[in-house]
C-alpha positions, 0 to 999 in steps of 0.5 A: 903698822900691820905687816901681812904673812904668807902661810903655805902649806896649810892642809886643805881642811883648814878654815880661816877660824883655825888659821886665825886661832893659830896666829892668835897665840903670836900676837894680834890677829888683823885678818886671816885668810885662807885663799880658795879656787874660785870654781870649786871653793877648795882651799889651794893650801895657802893663805895670808895672815895680817898681824898688827905689828912688825914686832908680832909677825917676826915672832910668828914667822919664828915660832911657826914656820916649819911647824906641822899643822895636819902633818904638813909643814907650813911655810910662814914668811913676809908676804911679797907685795903685789904687782901692779900688772899681775903676771898671772897666766899669761905674764901681764904687762903691756900687751901691745909691747909684745908685738 
């Protein structure tokens, strides 16, 4: 079963190909995505990598968390599941419940 990892502290110039290559050293990468601003297309400095197994994901966390990439320290950990209602800018949830 695949495991999704959060990768923070990415240099703004990091491409998805570079992210994939970095994590491929630790195991099979199913996907690598750098998150960008929807208006400017500029990287937001973080991304997600999906590893093909939990064992490979744990190996990637152990070897890459805290390492330097482009002068920035990476934060690598297991991604938290997205909430159903989001949360977003205004707190998400049921709007009627606030009145």
